[in-house]
GUMI-330798 format. One line per field, with one value per residue: x negated, y, z negated of N, C-alpha, C in turn; residue number from 1; residue in one letter. Coordinates in Angstrom, 1 decimal, padded with zeros to 4 digits. Last residue first. Layout:
<atoms>
nu: (X ...)
nv: (Y ...)
nw: (Z ...)
cau: (X ...)
cav: (Y ...)
caw: (Z ...)
cu: (X ...)
cv: (Y ...)
cw: (Z ...)
n: (NUM ...)
res: (A ...)
</atoms>
This chain:
<atoms>
nu: (016.2 015.8 013.2 011.1 010.7 009.3 010.0 008.5 008.9 007.4 007.2 007.7 004.7 002.3 001.7 000.5 002.2 002.2 003.9 004.0 005.7 006.5 006.5 004.6 002.5 -000.6 -003.0 -004.1 -003.6 -001.1 000.1 -000.6 000.6 003.3 003.4 002.9 005.0 007.0 006.7 006.9 009.5 010.8 010.1 011.4 014.1 014.4 012.1 009.6 006.5 003.4 000.2 -001.2 -002.1 -002.6 -003.5 -005.4 -007.9 -010.1 -012.0)
nv: (076.0 077.6 079.8 079.9 082.8 084.8 087.3 089.6 091.9 095.0 098.0 101.5 103.3 103.4 101.3 099.5 098.1 094.8 092.2 088.9 086.4 083.1 081.6 081.7 082.3 080.8 081.7 081.4 083.5 083.4 084.0 086.7 087.9 087.5 089.1 091.8 092.1 092.1 094.5 096.2 095.7 096.5 099.2 100.3 099.6 101.4 104.1 105.1 104.8 106.3 106.2 106.5 104.1 102.4 099.8 098.3 096.6 093.7 091.7)
nw: (-078.1 -081.2 -082.2 -084.9 -086.8 -089.2 -091.5 -093.6 -096.1 -097.3 -099.4 -098.6 -098.6 -100.1 -101.7 -099.9 -098.4 -097.2 -095.8 -095.4 -093.6 -092.9 -089.7 -086.6 -085.1 -084.8 -082.6 -080.0 -078.3 -077.6 -080.0 -080.3 -078.1 -078.8 -081.1 -079.8 -078.1 -079.8 -081.1 -079.1 -078.5 -080.8 -081.0 -078.8 -079.5 -081.6 -081.6 -082.0 -082.8 -081.9 -083.4 -085.7 -086.4 -083.3 -081.0 -079.9 -081.6 -082.1 -084.4)
cau: (016.7 016.0 014.5 011.1 011.4 009.2 010.0 008.9 008.6 008.4 006.7 008.3 006.2 002.7 002.5 -000.3 001.8 002.3 003.2 004.3 004.6 006.8 006.3 005.8 003.1 000.8 -002.4 -004.1 -005.1 -002.1 000.4 -001.0 -000.9 002.7 003.7 001.9 003.4 007.1 006.7 005.7 008.6 011.0 009.8 010.0 013.5 014.4 013.3 010.7 007.6 004.8 001.2 -000.6 -001.0 -003.2 -002.5 -005.3 -006.6 -009.8 -010.7)
cav: (076.4 076.3 079.5 079.3 081.4 084.6 085.9 089.3 090.6 094.3 096.7 100.1 103.2 104.6 102.4 100.0 099.5 095.7 093.5 089.9 087.3 084.3 081.6 081.3 083.4 080.5 081.9 080.2 083.4 083.1 082.8 085.7 087.9 086.8 087.7 091.1 092.0 091.1 093.1 096.2 095.5 095.3 098.4 100.4 099.1 100.0 103.5 106.0 103.9 106.4 105.7 107.6 104.5 103.2 100.5 099.7 096.8 095.0 092.0)
caw: (-076.6 -080.4 -081.6 -083.6 -086.9 -087.7 -091.2 -092.2 -095.7 -096.5 -098.8 -099.0 -098.4 -099.1 -102.3 -101.1 -097.9 -098.4 -095.5 -096.2 -093.7 -093.6 -091.1 -087.4 -085.8 -085.0 -083.9 -080.9 -079.1 -076.6 -079.5 -081.4 -078.2 -077.6 -081.1 -080.9 -077.6 -078.9 -081.9 -079.8 -077.3 -080.4 -081.9 -078.8 -078.1 -081.8 -081.2 -082.3 -082.4 -082.4 -082.3 -085.1 -087.3 -084.4 -081.9 -079.2 -081.3 -081.7 -083.9)
cu: (018.1 016.6 014.6 012.6 011.4 009.7 010.0 008.9 009.3 007.9 007.8 007.5 006.6 004.1 002.8 000.4 001.0 001.5 003.4 003.4 004.9 005.6 006.8 005.5 004.2 001.5 -001.0 -003.6 -005.1 -003.4 -000.7 -001.0 -001.4 001.2 003.1 002.2 002.5 005.4 006.4 005.5 007.2 009.9 009.8 009.4 012.0 013.9 013.2 012.1 008.9 005.6 002.6 000.3 -000.4 -001.9 -003.2 -004.2 -006.4 -008.4 -010.5)
cv: (076.3 076.7 078.1 079.2 081.2 083.1 085.7 087.9 090.3 092.9 095.9 099.0 101.7 104.5 103.5 101.3 100.2 097.0 094.4 091.1 088.5 085.1 082.8 081.3 083.0 081.5 081.8 080.4 082.3 082.9 082.3 084.4 087.0 086.9 087.0 089.7 091.4 090.9 092.0 094.9 095.5 094.9 096.8 099.4 099.2 099.2 101.9 105.5 104.6 105.4 105.8 107.4 105.8 103.7 101.2 100.5 098.3 095.2 093.4)
cw: (-076.4 -078.9 -081.0 -083.3 -085.2 -087.6 -089.6 -092.0 -094.2 -096.4 -098.2 -098.4 -098.9 -098.7 -101.4 -101.6 -098.9 -097.9 -096.4 -095.8 -094.6 -093.9 -091.7 -088.8 -086.8 -085.8 -083.9 -082.3 -080.1 -077.0 -078.4 -080.8 -079.3 -077.8 -080.1 -081.1 -078.7 -078.3 -081.0 -080.6 -078.1 -079.3 -081.4 -079.8 -078.3 -080.6 -081.5 -082.0 -082.9 -081.8 -082.9 -083.8 -086.6 -085.2 -083.0 -080.1 -080.7 -081.5 -083.4)
n: (59 58 57 56 55 54 53 52 51 50 49 48 47 46 45 44 43 42 41 40 39 38 37 36 35 34 33 32 31 30 29 28 27 26 25 24 23 22 21 20 19 18 17 16 15 14 13 12 11 10 9 8 7 6 5 4 3 2 1)
res: (X X X X X X X X X X X X X X X X X X X X X X X X X X X X X X X X X X X X X X X X X X X X X X X X X X X X X X X X X X X)
</atoms>
């Protein structure tokens, strides 16, 4: 796996966060990874741990 994102990349607004999240979800779907479900992200004590839920919206 390769990535262009590093921890030094700045996301300083909600719009930038939403754009980055959208790119991640789209890349997952294009590569056969189903992003739906509940995902935990643990920071190993560096910050707060979070849980993210991805739900498919109805048309």
